[in-house]
C-alpha positions as CSV (number, residue, x, y, z in Angstrom):
1,M,-59.1,47.3,19.8
2,L,-57.6,46.8,16.3
3,S,-54.6,48.3,17.6
4,K,-54.4,45.4,20.1
5,L,-55.2,42.5,17.3
6,W,-52.7,44.0,14.8
7,H,-50.1,44.2,17.4
8,H,-50.9,40.8,18.2
9,D,-50.7,39.2,14.9
10,T,-47.4,41.2,14.2
11,M,-45.7,39.7,17.3
12,S,-47.4,35.5,15.7
13,D,-45.7,36.5,12.5
14,E,-42.4,37.6,13.9
15,Q,-42.2,35.0,16.0
16,G,-43.1,32.4,13.3
17,F,-40.4,34.1,10.8
18,T,-37.9,33.7,14.2
19,L,-38.2,30.0,13.8
20,I,-38.0,29.1,10.8
21,E,-35.0,30.9,10.3
22,C,-33.3,29.0,13.7
23,A,-34.6,25.7,11.4
24,I,-32.6,27.5,8.7
25,V,-29.1,27.6,10.9
26,L,-29.9,24.5,12.3
27,A,-29.8,22.8,9.3
28,V,-26.5,25.1,7.6
29,I,-24.7,24.5,10.6
30,G,-25.4,20.4,10.5
31,L,-24.5,20.7,6.7
32,L,-21.0,22.8,7.9
33,A,-20.5,20.1,10.3
34,G,-20.6,17.3,8.4
35,G,-18.8,18.9,5.4
36,V,-16.0,19.4,7.6
37,M,-16.0,16.0,8.8
38,V,-15.5,14.5,5.3
39,G,-12.6,17.1,4.4
40,Q,-10.9,16.0,7.6
41,N,-11.8,12.3,6.5
42,M,-10.4,13.3,2.9
43,V,-6.6,14.6,4.6
44,E,-6.3,11.6,6.9
45,S,-7.2,9.3,3.4
46,A,-4.4,11.9,1.7
47,R,-1.9,11.6,4.3
48,M,-1.8,8.0,4.3
49,R,-1.3,7.6,0.6
50,A,1.3,9.9,0.6
51,A,2.9,7.4,3.2
52,N,2.3,4.6,1.2
53,T,3.2,6.3,-2.4
54,E,7.0,7.0,-0.8
55,A,7.7,4.5,1.0
56,Q,7.0,2.1,-2.4
57,L,9.3,5.1,-4.3
58,Y,12.1,4.6,-2.0
59,S,12.0,1.2,-1.5
60,H,12.1,0.7,-5.0
61,A,14.8,2.8,-5.4
62,I,16.9,1.0,-2.8
63,G,16.5,-1.8,-5.0
64,M,17.4,-0.2,-8.0
65,F,20.6,1.3,-6.5
66,H,21.7,-1.9,-5.3
67,E,21.2,-3.9,-8.6
68,K,23.0,-1.1,-10.4
69,Y,25.8,-0.1,-8.0
70,A,26.2,-3.6,-6.3
71,G,25.8,-1.9,-2.9
72,L,23.5,-0.4,-0.6
73,P,23.2,3.5,-1.2
74,G,25.4,5.4,1.4
75,D,27.7,2.2,2.1
76,L,29.2,2.4,-1.1
77,P,32.4,2.1,-1.0
78,N,33.5,3.5,-4.5
79,A,30.6,6.2,-4.4
80,T,33.5,9.0,-5.0
81,T,34.4,7.0,-8.5
82,F,31.1,7.7,-9.7
83,W,30.1,11.3,-8.1
84,G,33.7,12.6,-7.1
85,D,34.6,13.5,-3.8
86,N,32.8,16.2,-1.6
87,P,35.9,18.5,-0.1
88,A,33.8,19.9,3.2
89,L,33.0,16.4,4.2
90,C,35.5,13.8,4.0
91,S,38.1,15.2,1.3
92,D,40.3,12.7,0.1
93,A,43.4,14.3,-2.0
94,S,43.5,11.2,-4.0
95,I,40.3,11.8,-5.8
96,A,38.9,14.6,-7.5
97,D,36.5,17.0,-6.2
98,G,33.1,16.4,-7.7
99,D,30.2,19.2,-8.5
100,L,28.0,15.8,-7.2
101,G,30.5,15.3,-4.7
102,T,29.9,12.3,-2.1
103,C,31.5,9.9,0.6
104,N,32.8,6.4,0.3
105,G,30.9,4.3,2.6
106,N,32.5,0.8,4.1
107,G,31.2,-1.8,1.9
108,D,29.4,-3.8,4.6
109,M,26.2,-3.7,3.7
110,I,24.9,-1.5,7.1
111,V,23.8,2.2,6.5
112,Q,25.4,3.5,10.1
113,S,24.3,5.7,11.7
114,V,28.0,7.1,13.1
115,N,30.1,9.4,11.6
116,L,32.3,9.7,8.2
117,P,35.2,11.9,8.6
118,N,33.7,15.3,9.4
119,A,30.5,15.9,9.6
120,S,28.3,13.4,7.4
121,S,27.4,9.7,8.2
122,E,26.7,6.6,5.6
123,Q,22.9,7.8,6.4
124,M,22.9,11.3,5.1
125,Q,25.2,10.2,2.5
126,M,22.2,7.6,1.5
127,W,19.8,10.3,-0.1
128,T,22.7,12.0,-1.6
129,Q,23.6,9.1,-3.9
130,L,20.1,8.2,-4.6
131,S,19.6,11.7,-5.9
132,R,23.1,11.7,-7.6
133,A,22.0,8.6,-9.4
134,E,18.9,10.1,-9.9
135,L,16.9,7.2,-8.4
136,I,14.4,9.7,-6.1
137,A,14.1,13.7,-6.9
138,G,15.8,16.2,-4.7
139,R,19.1,17.3,-3.7
140,Y,20.4,16.7,-0.1
141,S,23.8,18.1,1.7
142,G,25.0,14.6,2.6
143,A,25.9,16.5,6.1
144,T,24.7,15.6,9.9
145,A,23.0,18.1,11.1
146,A,24.8,21.1,13.5
147,T,22.5,19.9,15.7
148,A,23.4,16.6,15.9
149,D,24.9,14.2,19.1
150,G,28.3,13.4,17.6
151,L,26.9,10.0,16.5
152,G,24.9,10.7,13.1
153,R,22.0,9.2,14.5
154,Y,18.7,8.9,12.9
155,D,16.7,11.7,14.4
156,T,18.8,14.3,13.0
157,G,17.8,14.9,9.7
158,V,16.6,18.4,8.6
159,A,14.1,17.9,6.1
160,G,14.7,19.3,2.2
161,V,18.3,19.7,3.4
162,N,19.5,16.5,4.4
163,V,16.6,14.0,4.4
164,P,13.5,14.2,2.2
165,R,10.5,15.9,3.6
166,S,7.6,13.9,3.3
167,E,3.6,14.7,2.3
168,A,2.3,13.2,5.2
169,E,2.7,16.0,7.4
170,S,4.0,19.1,7.3
171,Q,6.9,18.6,9.4
172,A,6.9,14.7,8.8
173,K,10.8,13.4,7.1
174,W,12.2,10.3,6.2
175,N,15.5,9.4,7.1
176,S,17.2,5.7,8.1
177,A,18.6,4.7,11.5
178,S,20.1,0.7,12.1
179,F,19.1,-1.8,14.5
180,V,22.4,-3.6,14.4
181,A,22.6,-4.3,17.9
182,G,18.6,-3.9,18.5
183,A,16.2,-1.3,18.7
184,P,18.3,2.1,19.1
185,D,15.3,3.4,21.0
186,A,14.0,2.3,23.9
187,S,10.0,3.2,22.3
188,L,10.9,0.6,19.6
189,F,10.4,-2.9,19.0
190,N,13.9,-4.8,19.8
191,R,14.2,-6.1,16.0
192,V,17.7,-6.4,14.2
193,A,17.9,-4.9,10.8
194,N,21.0,-3.3,8.6
195,F,18.9,-0.4,7.9
196,T,15.9,0.6,7.6
197,L,13.6,3.7,6.2
198,T,12.0,6.1,8.9
199,L,9.2,8.5,8.3
200,A,9.6,10.4,11.5
201,G,7.1,13.2,12.3
202,A,3.3,12.3,10.3
203,D,1.7,10.9,14.0
204,F,-0.2,8.9,12.4
205,S,-3.0,7.2,15.1
206,V,-3.1,3.6,15.6
207,Q,-5.8,3.2,12.9
208,Q,-3.9,4.4,11.0
209,M,-0.8,2.6,11.0
210,H,-2.4,-0.6,11.2
211,M,-4.0,0.6,7.9
212,I,-1.1,1.2,6.4
213,D,1.0,-1.8,7.6
214,K,-2.6,-3.2,6.5
215,K,-2.0,-2.8,2.9
216,L,1.9,-2.4,2.7
217,D,2.4,-5.5,4.8
218,D,1.2,-8.0,7.3
219,G,-1.1,-5.3,9.2
220,L,1.2,-6.6,12.7
221,P,3.0,-4.0,14.6
222,A,6.1,-5.7,15.4
223,T,6.6,-8.3,12.4
224,G,7.7,-8.4,8.7
225,M,8.8,-5.5,6.5
226,I,7.2,-2.6,8.2
227,F,6.9,-2.2,12.2
228,T,6.5,0.9,14.1
229,N,6.9,1.5,18.7
230,W,6.0,-0.7,20.7
231,R,3.5,2.0,22.7
232,C,1.2,2.0,19.7
233,S,0.6,-2.0,20.4
234,T,-0.7,-4.5,23.2
235,A,3.2,-4.9,23.8
236,S,4.2,-4.0,27.3
237,D,8.2,-3.5,26.2
238,G,10.0,-4.1,22.6
239,N,10.2,-7.7,23.2
240,N,6.9,-8.9,22.5
241,F,6.6,-10.1,18.9
242,T,3.9,-11.4,18.7
243,A,1.7,-8.3,20.4
244,A,-1.4,-6.7,17.5
245,Y,-2.2,-2.5,17.1
246,A,-3.8,-1.5,20.2
247,M,-6.8,-0.3,17.9
248,N,-8.5,1.1,21.5
249,N,-5.3,3.2,22.3
250,A,-6.3,6.9,20.6
251,N,-3.3,8.5,22.4
252,A,-0.3,7.0,21.6
253,V,1.5,7.9,17.9
254,C,3.0,6.3,15.7
255,D,5.9,6.3,13.2
256,M,6.4,4.3,10.8
257,Y,10.3,2.0,10.1
258,I,10.4,0.2,6.9
259,I,13.2,-3.1,6.1
260,P,13.6,-1.9,2.5
261,R,14.1,-5.4,0.1
262,Y,16.9,-5.5,-2.3
């Protein structure tokens, strides 16, 4: 009888202890889940801060360049008089090769995506010249990527090689694009601009892009100095400039485009 009672009490104690352990484990899981969510929010906030900071940095650098050299980086027609010629990209026998060589643009105040002589373009020389002028950090080759389509389009940048890498995402990069004849891509609003800064690969959600736009500009996807691809908006094509951000669209991926002030 005593043996049975002892056995019953022992089993009860073991069962009670197990319930306590379960409660502790559940509490720990809850804390960990909450910590993961907080951590994710911190990471996303840091990505947006990086995009904000970089956007303002590069826009300011372009404005400073224009003020100092009376032209736009990449488009500057006398760039080689400041930094010498880059013989690998745009050799000119009448100009001395520069240790920090670059290429001249055509001076039409449009940073074009079409190729300069050999394997460069104004859009790639833009980053080279901003760097040579010591307005941004890094050294950039000025060369169009080997995988270019022959037109030096805005998606041929290689992060850290010919365009700056962005801290907004491991694969994100800054580049530029001209919208002289309207949008160069069917996913974009059909705007006209001599050139834009572009942040590609950051893969912002609609909500995140809206927050960035609202902080730096007018909070609208198609207008102002900052805009995005129309699929992140309530528009059905690139011609609806009164569209709002599609806040309920959880699948859209948004790139950022900036028209710099200078």
